[in-house]
C-alpha positions in Angstrom: -3.6 -43.5 -35.1 -5.8 -41.4 -32.8 -4.3 -38.5 -30.8 -4.9 -40.5 -27.6 -3.0 -43.5 -28.9 -0.1 -41.3 -30.0 0.1 -39.7 -26.6 -0.1 -43.1 -24.9 2.7 -44.5 -27.1 4.9 -41.4 -26.4 4.4 -41.8 -22.7 5.2 -45.5 -22.8 8.3 -44.8 -24.9 9.5 -42.1 -22.5 8.9 -44.4 -19.5 10.6 -47.4 -21.1 13.7 -45.3 -22.0 13.8 -43.8 -18.5 14.0 -47.3 -17.2 16.7 -48.2 -19.8 18.7 -45.1 -18.8 18.6 -46.1 -15.1 19.8 -49.6 -16.1 22.5 -48.2 -18.3 23.9 -46.0 -15.5 23.7 -48.8 -12.9 25.6 -51.3 -15.1 28.3 -49.1 -16.5 28.9 -46.1 -14.2 31.6 -48.0 -12.3 33.7 -48.3 -15.5 32.9 -45.2 -17.4 36.1 -44.6 -19.2 35.5 -44.2 -23.0 37.7 -46.2 -25.3 38.7 -44.8 -28.7 38.1 -41.1 -28.9 34.6 -40.5 -30.3 34.2 -38.2 -33.3 31.5 -35.5 -33.2 30.4 -33.6 -36.3 29.6 -30.0 -35.8 28.4 -26.9 -37.8 25.5 -24.6 -38.4 22.3 -26.3 -39.6 22.3 -27.0 -43.4 26.1 -27.1 -43.5 26.1 -30.5 -45.2 26.8 -32.4 -42.0 24.2 -35.2 -42.8 26.0 -36.0 -46.0 29.3 -36.2 -44.2 27.8 -38.4 -41.5 26.3 -40.7 -44.0 29.6 -40.8 -45.9 31.6 -41.7 -42.8 29.1 -44.4 -41.8 29.1 -45.9 -45.3 32.9 -45.9 -45.8 34.5 -46.2 -42.3 34.2 -49.2 -40.0 32.5 -47.2 -37.3 29.4 -47.4 -35.1 26.8 -44.6 -34.8 23.4 -43.8 -33.5 20.8 -45.1 -36.0 17.1 -44.8 -35.9 17.0 -48.1 -34.1 19.4 -46.8 -31.4 17.2 -43.7 -31.1 14.1 -45.8 -30.4 16.1 -47.1 -27.3 17.8 -43.7 -26.5 17.9 -44.6 -22.8 20.5 -47.2 -23.5 21.9 -47.2 -27.0 24.5 -49.8 -25.9 21.7 -52.3 -25.8 20.5 -51.4 -29.3 24.1 -51.7 -30.5 24.3 -55.3 -29.1 21.0 -56.1 -30.8 22.2 -54.6 -34.2 25.4 -56.6 -34.0 27.2 -54.4 -36.5 24.4 -54.4 -39.1 23.8 -51.2 -40.9 21.5 -49.8 -43.6 22.6 -49.9 -47.2 24.7 -46.9 -48.2 22.4 -44.0 -48.9 23.1 -40.3 -49.3 19.4 -39.2 -49.1 17.8 -37.3 -46.3 15.2 -34.7 -45.6 16.4 -31.8 -43.5 18.8 -34.1 -41.8 16.2 -36.8 -41.2 16.5 -40.4 -42.5 13.9 -43.2 -42.8 15.8 -46.6 -42.7 15.7 -48.4 -39.4 19.5 -48.6 -39.3 20.2 -45.3 -41.1 22.3 -42.7 -39.1 20.2 -40.4 -36.9 20.9 -37.2 -35.0 18.9 -38.7 -32.1 17.9 -35.6 -30.2 16.3 -37.6 -27.4 19.7 -39.2 -26.5 21.3 -35.8 -26.1 18.4 -34.3 -24.2 19.1 -36.9 -21.5 22.1 -34.8 -20.6 21.4 -31.3 -21.8 18.5 -28.9 -21.3 16.1 -28.1 -24.2 16.2 -24.4 -23.7 18.2 -22.3 -23.9 20.0 -24.5 -26.4 23.4 -22.9 -25.8 25.1 -24.5 -22.8 28.3 -23.2 -21.3 30.4 -25.4 -19.2 29.4 -23.7 -16.0 25.7 -24.3 -16.9 26.1 -28.1 -17.3 25.5 -30.1 -14.1 28.6 -32.2 -13.4 26.3 -35.2 -12.6 24.8 -35.0 -16.1 28.3 -34.9 -17.7 29.3 -38.0 -15.7 26.1 -39.7 -17.0 27.0 -38.7 -20.6 30.5 -40.1 -20.2 29.2 -43.4 -18.8 26.6 -43.7 -21.7 29.2 -43.1 -24.4 31.6 -45.5 -22.7 28.9 -48.2 -22.6 28.1 -47.6 -26.3 31.7 -47.8 -27.3 32.3 -51.0 -25.4 29.2 -52.6 -27.1 30.4 -51.4 -30.5 34.0 -52.5 -30.2 35.0 -49.9 -32.9 35.2 -46.1 -33.2 32.0 -44.1 -32.8 30.8 -41.2 -34.8 28.0 -38.8 -33.5 26.2 -36.1 -35.4 23.7 -33.7 -33.7 24.2 -30.1 -34.7 22.8 -28.8 -31.4 26.0 -30.2 -30.0 27.7 -27.2 -31.7 26.1 -25.1 -28.9 27.4 -27.5 -26.1 31.0 -27.9 -27.2 32.7 -27.0 -23.9 30.6 -29.4 -21.6 30.9 -32.2 -24.2 34.7 -31.7 -24.4 34.9 -31.8 -20.6 32.7 -35.0 -20.3 34.6 -36.7 -23.2 38.2 -35.4 -22.8 39.4 -37.5 -25.7 36.7 -36.5 -28.2 37.6 -35.0 -31.5 35.4 -32.5 -33.4 35.0 -32.1 -37.2 33.5 -28.8 -38.1 31.9 -28.4 -41.5 31.6 -25.0 -43.2 29.7 -23.9 -46.3 29.7 -20.9 -48.6 27.7 -18.3 -46.6 25.3 -17.4 -49.4 24.6 -21.1 -50.3 24.3 -21.9 -46.6 21.8 -19.1 -45.8 19.9 -20.0 -49.0 19.4 -23.5 -47.8 18.2 -22.3 -44.4 15.5 -20.1 -45.9 14.4 -23.0 -48.1 14.2 -25.2 -45.0 12.1 -22.6 -43.2 9.6 -22.6 -46.0 9.4 -26.4 -46.1 9.0 -26.8 -42.4 6.8 -23.7 -41.5 5.4 -22.6 -44.8 7.0 -19.2 -44.0 10.4 -17.6 -44.3 9.8 -15.5 -41.2 9.7 -18.3 -38.6 12.9 -19.4 -36.9 14.0 -22.9 -37.6 16.7 -25.1 -35.9 19.7 -24.1 -33.8 19.3 -21.1 -31.5 22.7 -19.5 -30.8 23.3 -17.2 -27.9 21.2 -14.0 -28.3 19.1 -15.3 -31.1 16.0 -13.6 -29.6 17.5 -10.3 -30.6 17.6 -11.4 -34.2 13.9 -12.1 -34.5 13.2 -8.4 -35.4 15.6 -8.6 -38.4 14.4 -9.5 -41.9 14.6 -13.3 -42.6 17.6 -13.0 -44.9 19.6 -11.3 -42.2 18.4 -13.8 -39.5 19.8 -16.8 -41.4 23.1 -15.2 -42.0 23.5 -14.3 -38.4 22.4 -17.8 -37.4 25.2 -19.3 -39.4 27.8 -16.8 -38.1 26.7 -17.1 -34.4 26.7 -20.9 -34.4 30.2 -20.9 -35.8 31.2 -18.2 -33.3 29.9 -20.4 -30.5 32.0 -23.3 -31.7 35.1 -21.0 -32.0 34.5 -19.5 -28.5 35.0 -22.9 -26.9 38.0 -24.1 -29.0 40.6 -22.6 -26.7 39.1 -24.2 -23.6 38.5 -27.6 -25.2 41.8 -27.6 -27.1 42.2 -26.3 -30.6 44.2 -29.4 -31.6 41.0 -31.4 -31.2 39.2 -29.6 -34.0 39.4 -30.2 -37.8 37.7 -27.8 -40.2 36.4 -28.9 -43.5 34.6 -27.2 -46.4 31.3 -28.7 -47.8 32.4 -27.7 -51.3 35.6 -29.7 -50.9 33.7 -32.7 -49.5 31.4 -32.7 -52.6 34.3 -32.3 -55.0 36.5 -35.1 -53.7 34.9 -37.3 -51.0 37.9 -39.6 -50.9 40.3 -36.8 -50.1 37.9 -35.6 -47.3 37.8 -39.1 -45.8 41.6 -39.3 -46.0 41.9 -35.9 -44.2 39.6 -37.0 -41.4 41.3 -40.4 -41.0 44.7 -38.8 -40.7 43.5 -36.3 -38.2 41.7 -38.9 -36.1 44.5 -41.4 -36.3 47.0 -38.8 -35.0 44.7 -38.5 -31.9 44.2 -42.1 -31.1 41.1 -42.9 -33.2 41.8 -45.4 -36.0 39.3 -45.0 -38.7 39.6 -47.9 -41.0 38.1 -47.4 -44.5 35.9 -50.3 -45.4 34.3 -49.0 -48.6 35.0 -46.5 -51.4 32.9 -43.3 -51.6 31.3 -41.9 -54.7 33.7 -40.1 -56.9 31.9 -36.8 -56.2 28.6 -35.4 -55.1 26.7 -32.9 -57.2 25.7 -29.6 -55.5 22.3 -28.2 -56.1 22.1 -25.2 -58.4 19.4 -22.7 -59.1 17.3 -20.4 -56.9 14.9 -22.3 -54.7 13.3 -19.4 -52.9 11.4 -16.3 -54.1 13.7 -14.3 -56.5 13.2 -11.0 -54.7 14.1 -12.6 -51.4 17.2 -14.2 -52.9 18.3 -10.8 -54.2 18.1 -9.4 -50.7 20.0 -12.4 -49.4 22.8 -11.9 -51.9 23.2 -8.3 -50.8 23.1 -9.3 -47.1 25.7 -12.0 -47.6 28.0 -9.7 -49.5 27.7 -7.2 -46.7 28.5 -9.9 -44.1 
């Protein structure tokens, strides 16, 4: 594909989805009350949220944004009606949160950028235009009506938009995944190297004040990245309602996936979201071991994590 062809395709895709978005809002704005409370998965990048997302999609009778839906991000309700409940075979593979199968779960950034600015990524409630939040509410309501079942979303930049999402979707519930800090930061440095070929370049979520972290060594940057994303979530809990948040550990999820699903189902059920288990999960997930970055950098990371 030539560069010109790629540009033309992207422009056509944006134009088509803009038209779909206008259609979605015209059709469903008048009845924009979401049904069953949607579930949103939150956490700092590389917390293990993609595994949790895949597990919930594979084992619960839920709908979600797939790669198909993301190709029609202007009106995912239409893609949902086309999919008619079909989904990809259960898979727990991904690359830095990305999946390949047409019906595999997707973070679908373009859907969320319909309602939230690209930069700065952190969005306080007062920075979110009310009209955009009404549009988000209408879009989610349309998607839920098309699905006819509970809906699960995962986009980790939503961890930096918790207050406006909580206001737009007052019934939404949030599952926050946490990971051992050293393991978490290790995975972030590994991702930087894979994406940029360098440990120094920033990758993924930009919490408030991240610009001031760019002068720090990379091992301190990633530790601060994890801590500040989690702090951003915590800062909005009181406003959104602490009772709407469930905290889970990645290590516990890997050790006993069935117990984690049971905890989520009980939490959601108590808040009006009935998650019916439709398949059994694997008995456990193995966690990667070994040092996957330069040993000298890993040593510095160990010391920084211990100090944190």
